[in-house]
Structures are given as C-alpha cells and as structure tokens.
C-alpha positions in Angstrom: -51.3 -1.0 251.9 -51.9 0.0 248.3 -53.4 3.2 247.0 -54.2 3.6 243.4 -54.8 7.3 243.6 -52.2 9.9 243.9 -54.2 12.3 246.1 -52.5 11.5 249.3 -49.7 13.6 250.5 -46.3 12.0 251.2 -43.9 14.7 249.9 -45.4 17.3 252.3 -45.4 15.1 255.4 -44.0 16.9 258.4 -42.1 15.5 261.3 -44.2 15.5 264.5 -43.6 14.0 267.9 -45.5 10.7 267.8 -45.7 7.5 269.8 -46.2 4.0 268.6 -44.5 1.4 266.5 -41.7 3.0 264.5 -42.8 3.3 260.9 -41.7 5.1 257.8 -38.1 5.0 259.2 -36.6 6.4 256.0 -36.1 10.1 256.4 -36.9 10.1 260.1 -35.1 12.7 262.2 -32.9 12.2 265.2 -35.5 12.9 267.9 -36.5 9.9 270.0 -40.0 8.7 268.9 -40.2 11.1 265.9 -41.5 9.6 262.7 -43.8 10.2 259.8 -47.5 9.8 260.2 -49.2 7.6 257.6 -50.7 9.5 254.6 -54.4 10.0 254.1 -55.8 8.7 250.8 -58.3 10.7 248.8 -59.6 7.7 246.8 -59.0 4.0 246.8 -58.5 1.7 243.8 -61.1 -0.8 242.9 -59.3 -3.7 244.5 -57.5 -1.8 247.2 -58.3 -2.7 250.8 -59.8 -0.1 253.2 -57.5 2.3 254.9 -55.7 0.6 257.8 -55.6 1.9 261.4 -52.7 4.3 262.1 -50.3 3.0 264.8 -48.9 6.5 265.3 -50.2 9.2 267.7 -49.2 12.8 267.3 -48.4 14.0 270.8 -48.0 17.7 270.0 -50.3 20.2 268.4 -50.5 20.7 264.7 -49.1 23.8 263.1 -52.6 24.6 261.8 -54.0 25.0 265.4 -51.5 27.8 266.1 -52.0 29.4 262.7 -55.8 29.6 263.4 -55.3 30.9 266.9 -57.5 28.2 268.3 -56.2 28.6 271.9 -57.7 32.1 272.0 -60.8 31.4 269.9 -61.8 28.4 272.0 -61.9 30.5 275.1 -64.8 32.2 273.5 -66.6 29.4 271.8 -66.1 25.6 271.3 -69.1 25.0 269.1 -71.4 23.6 271.7 -75.0 23.1 270.5 -74.2 23.4 266.8 -74.6 20.6 264.3 -72.2 20.2 261.4 -73.0 17.9 258.5 -70.1 16.1 256.8 -71.0 15.1 253.3 -68.0 12.9 252.3 -66.8 9.3 252.4 -68.5 8.7 255.8 -67.4 9.2 259.4 -66.1 6.3 261.5 -68.7 6.2 264.3 -66.2 4.7 266.8 -63.6 7.5 266.6 -62.7 8.2 270.2 -62.3 12.0 269.7 -65.8 12.2 268.2 -67.5 9.8 270.6 -71.0 10.6 271.6 -71.3 13.4 269.1 -71.6 11.6 265.7 -74.8 10.6 264.0 -74.4 8.6 260.8 -77.2 8.4 258.2 -77.7 5.9 255.4 -74.7 3.7 256.2 -72.3 6.7 256.6 -71.0 5.3 259.9 -68.4 3.3 257.9 -65.6 5.0 256.2 -63.4 2.7 254.0 -61.3 5.6 252.6 -60.9 7.7 255.8 -61.3 11.2 254.2 -64.6 12.0 255.8 -63.4 10.9 259.3 -60.3 13.0 258.8 -62.3 16.0 257.9 -64.7 15.5 260.8 -61.8 15.4 263.1 -60.5 18.7 261.8 -63.9 20.2 262.4 -64.8 18.8 265.8 -62.3 16.3 267.3 -61.9 16.7 271.1 -58.3 16.4 272.4 -57.4 12.9 273.7 -55.1 12.0 276.5 -51.5 11.9 275.3 -52.2 14.0 272.1 -52.4 17.7 271.4 -54.5 17.3 268.2 -57.8 19.1 268.4 -60.6 20.1 266.0 -61.6 23.8 265.5 -65.0 23.3 267.3 -64.4 20.4 269.7 -67.9 20.5 271.2 -69.9 20.5 267.9 -72.2 17.7 266.8 -71.5 15.8 263.6 -74.0 14.3 261.1 -72.3 12.0 258.6 -73.8 11.6 255.1 -72.3 10.0 252.0 -71.2 12.1 249.0 -69.1 9.4 247.5 -69.2 5.6 247.0 -67.1 3.4 249.2 -64.0 4.0 247.1 -64.2 7.8 247.5 -65.5 8.5 244.0 -67.8 11.5 244.3 -71.3 11.7 242.8 -73.2 15.0 242.2 -76.4 13.2 242.9 -75.1 11.9 246.3 -73.7 15.3 247.2 -77.0 17.1 246.3 -79.0 14.5 248.3 -76.6 14.8 251.2 -77.0 18.6 251.3 -80.7 18.4 251.3 -80.9 15.7 254.0 -78.5 17.6 256.2 -80.7 20.7 255.9 -83.8 18.6 256.8 -81.9 17.2 259.8 -81.3 20.7 261.2 -77.6 21.1 260.4 -76.5 24.7 260.8 -73.2 24.1 258.8 -72.9 21.7 255.9 -69.3 20.7 254.9 -68.9 19.0 251.5 -65.5 17.4 250.9 -65.7 17.2 247.1 -65.1 19.5 244.3 -67.1 18.3 241.2 -67.0 19.5 237.7 -70.5 18.3 236.9 -73.9 18.5 238.6 -74.3 22.3 238.5 -78.1 22.4 238.4 -78.9 19.8 241.0 -76.2 20.9 243.4 -77.0 24.6 243.1 -80.7 23.8 243.8 -79.6 21.8 246.9 -77.5 24.7 248.2 -80.5 27.0 247.7 -82.6 24.6 249.7 -80.1 24.6 252.5 -80.1 28.4 252.5 -83.8 28.4 253.0 -83.2 26.2 256.1 -80.5 28.6 257.4 -77.7 26.1 256.8 -74.3 27.5 255.6 -72.5 25.3 253.0 -68.7 25.2 253.0 -66.8 23.5 250.1 -63.3 23.3 248.6 -62.6 25.6 245.6 -60.4 22.9 244.1 -60.1 19.2 244.2 -57.3 17.7 246.4 -55.9 15.9 243.4 -57.0 14.7 240.0 -56.4 11.3 238.3 -55.1 11.4 234.8 -58.4 10.4 233.3 -59.9 13.6 234.6 -57.2 15.9 233.3 -56.8 17.4 229.8 -55.3 15.6 226.8 -51.8 16.8 227.7 -52.2 16.2 231.4 -53.1 19.8 232.2 -55.3 20.6 235.2 -58.8 22.0 234.7 -59.5 25.5 235.8 -62.9 25.0 237.3 -65.5 26.0 238.2 -66.2 23.3 240.8 -69.4 22.4 242.6 -70.8 23.1 245.1 -68.1 25.7 245.7 -69.2 27.9 242.8 -72.9 27.9 243.8 -74.3 31.1 245.2 -74.1 31.3 248.9 -71.4 28.7 249.4 -68.2 29.6 251.2 -65.5 28.3 248.8 -62.1 27.6 250.3 -58.5 27.2 249.1 -55.6 25.8 251.1 -52.2 27.1 252.2 -49.3 25.4 254.0 -46.9 26.2 256.9 -44.9 28.5 254.5 -48.0 30.4 253.5 -48.0 28.9 250.0 -50.0 26.1 248.4 -48.5 22.7 247.6 -46.7 22.5 244.3 -48.7 21.0 241.4 -52.0 21.3 243.3 -55.0 21.7 241.1 -55.8 25.4 240.5 -58.5 26.9 242.7 -61.5 28.6 241.1 -62.4 32.0 242.6 -62.0 31.0 246.3 -63.7 33.2 249.0 -61.0 32.7 251.6 -58.0 30.5 252.5 -57.3 28.3 255.5 -54.6 25.9 256.6 -54.8 22.8 254.4 -51.3 21.4 253.9 -49.6 18.9 256.2 -52.8 18.6 258.3 -53.1 16.1 261.1 -56.3 14.4 262.2 -57.9 11.1 263.1 -58.7 8.2 260.7 -61.4 5.6 260.0 -60.1 3.1 262.5 -58.5 3.3 266.0 -57.3 6.4 267.6 -54.1 7.0 265.7 -53.4 10.0 263.4 -52.8 10.6 259.7 -51.4 13.4 257.6 -53.0 14.9 254.5 -53.2 18.0 252.3 -55.8 19.7 250.1 -58.4 22.3 249.7 -61.0 20.0 251.1 -59.1 19.9 254.5 -58.9 23.7 254.5 -62.7 23.8 254.0 -63.1 21.6 257.0 -61.3 24.2 259.2 -63.7 26.9 257.8 -66.7 24.7 258.6 -65.4 24.4 262.2 -64.9 28.2 262.4 -68.5 28.7 261.2 -69.7 26.4 264.0 -67.8 28.5 266.6 -69.5 31.6 265.3 -73.0 30.0 265.2 -72.6 28.8 268.8 -71.4 32.2 270.1 -73.9 34.3 268.1 -77.0 32.1 267.5 -79.0 35.1 266.5 -77.0 35.3 263.2 -78.4 33.9 260.0 -76.4 31.6 257.8 -75.6 34.5 255.4 -74.6 36.7 258.3 -72.2 34.0 259.6 -70.7 33.8 256.2 -70.3 37.5 256.0 -68.8 37.6 259.5 -66.1 35.1 258.5 -65.3 37.0 255.3 -65.3 40.4 257.0 -62.8 39.5 259.6 -60.2 37.7 257.5 -56.5 38.4 257.6 -55.4 40.4 254.5 -53.7 38.3 251.8 -54.0 37.5 248.1 -56.8 35.3 249.1 -58.1 36.6 252.5 -57.2 34.1 255.3 -59.5 32.7 257.9 -59.2 34.2 261.4 -61.6 32.5 263.9 -60.6 34.6 266.9 -61.3 37.8 264.9 -64.7 36.4 263.7 -65.7 35.9 267.3 -64.3 39.1 268.9 -64.7 41.8 266.2 -68.0 43.4 265.1 -67.5 44.4 261.5 -69.2 47.3 259.8 -72.4 46.3 258.1 -72.0 45.0 254.6 -68.2 45.4 254.3 -65.9 42.5 253.4 -62.7 44.0 254.6 -60.7 43.4 257.8 -62.8 45.1 260.4 -61.4 47.6 263.0 -61.6 46.8 266.6 -64.6 48.3 268.3 -63.6 51.0 270.8 -64.3 50.1 274.4 -67.2 52.0 275.9 -66.2 53.2 279.4 -68.8 54.4 281.9 -69.2 58.1 282.6 -67.0 59.3 285.4 -68.7 59.5 288.8 -69.3 62.7 290.7 -66.0 63.6 292.4 -67.6 66.0 294.9 -68.1 63.5 297.8 -64.6 62.1 297.2 -63.0 65.5 297.3 -64.9 66.4 300.5 -63.8 63.1 302.2 -60.2 63.8 301.3 -60.4 67.4 302.6 -61.9 66.2 305.9 -59.2 63.5 306.2 -56.5 66.1 305.6 -57.8 68.4 308.2 -58.1 65.6 310.7 -54.5 64.6 310.1 -53.3 68.2 310.5 -55.1 68.4 313.9 -53.6 65.2 315.1 -50.1 66.3 314.2 -50.6 69.7 316.0 -51.9 68.0 319.1 -49.0 65.6 319.0 -46.5 68.4 318.7 -48.1 70.4 321.5 -48.0 67.4 323.8 -44.2 67.3 323.3 -43.4 71.0 323.5 -45.7 72.4 326.2 -44.3 70.3 329.1 -40.7 71.4 328.2 -41.7 75.0 327.9 -43.3 75.1 331.3 -40.3 73.4 332.9 -38.1 76.3 331.6 -40.6 79.0 332.4 -40.7 79.6 328.7 -37.1 81.0 328.6 -35.1 80.7 325.4 -32.4 78.0 325.2 -29.1 79.0 327.0 -30.8 80.9 329.8 -31.4 79.3 333.2 -34.8 79.7 334.9 
C-alpha cells in the first residue's frame, strides 16, 4: 500500500497486544502475538489506492483511555441520546463498533482515506468482543459529512457546508477533522450558525502534518491561525502523547484552548473490524468531541457555550490545560471561571433529634440492671436461707 503523504505516524507506533496475521515484523517485541498496527494516513496520493482493511486487532485498551479516566467517566455518562457530527473524510457505514449509530449524508458513508472513520471511532466506538478499544462516548450517534475530497484534501467550502448541515440535522456536537489556513469568513459564519442552533464545534489547533508545498520557502512550518479552530466559540485542541509531550516536528499549534491525548492513538478503520494507529491534533480533537457528548448527555439543560465552559473549567493544570472528562461530569465549577474547580462539599442532612434515642437507651439500661439483680437474687437467696443467713465458717 502506497501513501504519498507523510501525515501518517510510523515512528510513534506503540506495541500493543494484537491478534491476526503477523505483520510489520521488523521491530516487533518478544511477546507472543505482539506486533505493530498499520498506520493511519492523513491524505492519499492521486493514484494511491484506498486504505486497506487492517488485519490486526488490538486486544488491550489504548493508553489514551486510561489517561482520560474513561472507566470512571463512563459510569456517569456514555453519551446516549447525543448526536455528534463528523465533518471529515467520511465514516465507513459498516464499521462494527459503530453499527446502528451512524448516518451518512451526501455520500459520506464511504471513506477511502480512513481518517474520518478513525476519528468517529475515537468519539463513539463501542467495545467489540476480543478488544479493549473503546470510544469516549460509546453510545453517541454519529452523522458523517464530507469536509474533504476522496483523497483527504480539505476544502473550506465543504467544511463550512458540513458545519451548517450538521447544525440543521440537530447535531449537538460538531467535530471537524481539518485545520485550514484559508476560508476564514465562510467558516466563521458557519460556526456562528452552528452556535445559533446550540451546536458546539470542536476542531484541531494544528494540522496533523503538512506537505512541502504548503510549507514556507525553506520548509518551515506555518504558525497559524487555522480554521475553524480560530473562529469564536470553537473549542480548539492540541495533542500530547504518552510521555506528556507532543510528537517531534509536529506543526505548531495556534492558541489551543485545551490539550488531549492525540499521539499513538488506536481506533477503527474504513474497512473491516481491525485497528490502526495514528497521531495528530485532529485525533485529540476527536476525544474532546466525545467528552462534550458525555457532558451533553448527562446535563442536557446546558447550552453549547456552557458545555464548552464546563470542559475548560475542569481541566487538569498544564501549560495547555488538559481534558478531564470525569471532572467535567462530576465537578460543578464556579460560574464564569476557567480554572480547575474545587470539589463541591457534600451536604449532609441535619442531625436527627437524639431525645427518643437517649430515652430508649436509658430504658434498656434500667431493664438490663433489673434482670441482673433478679438473676443474682435467684442464686443468693436460696443459699442464705439454707444457712439461716449465718456468715461463712459458722454452722447453723
């Protein structure tokens, strides 16, 4: 399989327990069945074939699931009843972990690249038998819309139209997988339209990678801003990896609102039920979109702006505040403050009147004393009578 674009991650691939045909044997560790997952492409070359089905299945949970505390957060909410729009390369309608919860519009049910399906899995994939991989909101609904052509090349017009149509279709969260340097006016207007429909837009604060033709004359990376991440009201997201740092040589992020796991991510692909591995800010944004779905399901009375504020106010402190889904669900922050909130003190009921309890204990104590006295008398009186009440040592 040939990829003409350098956006997929191979150097950051992690070793996971997987099952299937042994592949990528070079560099494999000594554990039985352990091998590298195939990398996720960001774009395909003009003549490159569509992404093939992965033959590998990750049997364990991804590091990102533990980093986000999903085992605790999903005890509170699993995203049921919330619709998340995925404006990307499409979403494979036959993905088993998304079965019955995906609606594709305008031909977005086919995903030649695989990026949109991968992101949808990070957002809402349900765990499958034999695998520990799960999305952040495994009961959320997905609407798939195109923000790119079939090669994965983004278009500001397609992104803007996708955001508007997602809002019209009732999506409460809109994930955009692209970071564009053009289209400010039309994308900003589309985001404002989504806000009017109470839809929260989440987007990466940096592209996953950039081809040489989109870099500076000396190969330098642009500094942004990127759209829709820079539009007012959008939650812009940057990625970090298992070590807490971003991938080396990643495009610089422009003023991100928060950070989320985005390196060495594991999810589903555009064919079959196997897994892929990928990295980038767009994948971190998918996790934030899933967290927004958790909050919207648990607190449906919140507006889109309030959900955004809740996610920001309950972040874990860092250079760029880090997403904490469990805190977003379990902590009520102070109004208008974007700092890690303090836990709300538990409100215990007023102590009950202790008078009846004390009287009952006194009566029980008196009763016990009477019983002991009667028992003692029953043992002493017969013996005293037998001795005519004489002291010990004297005969009657």
